[in-house]
C-alpha positions in Angstrom: -25.8 -0.4 -11.2 -23.9 -1.3 -14.4 -20.7 -2.7 -12.8 -19.4 -4.1 -16.0 -19.7 -0.7 -17.7 -17.8 1.0 -14.9 -15.0 -1.7 -15.1 -14.8 -1.1 -18.9 -14.5 2.6 -18.4 -11.9 2.1 -15.7 -9.8 -0.1 -18.0 -10.2 2.5 -20.8 -9.1 5.2 -18.5 -6.0 3.3 -17.4 -5.1 2.4 -21.0 -5.5 6.0 -22.1 -3.1 7.1 -19.4 -3.9 7.4 -15.7 -1.4 10.2 -15.3 -3.4 12.5 -17.6 -4.7 15.8 -16.1 -8.3 15.0 -17.0 -10.5 13.2 -14.4 -11.6 9.6 -14.8 -14.6 9.1 -17.2 -16.9 7.8 -14.5 
């Protein structure tokens, strides 16, 4: 499991706006 990759996606999702209507990218 690529934990680092998931963390990066999580940060990118939060930075792009966690209140957006689209689901998280992971």
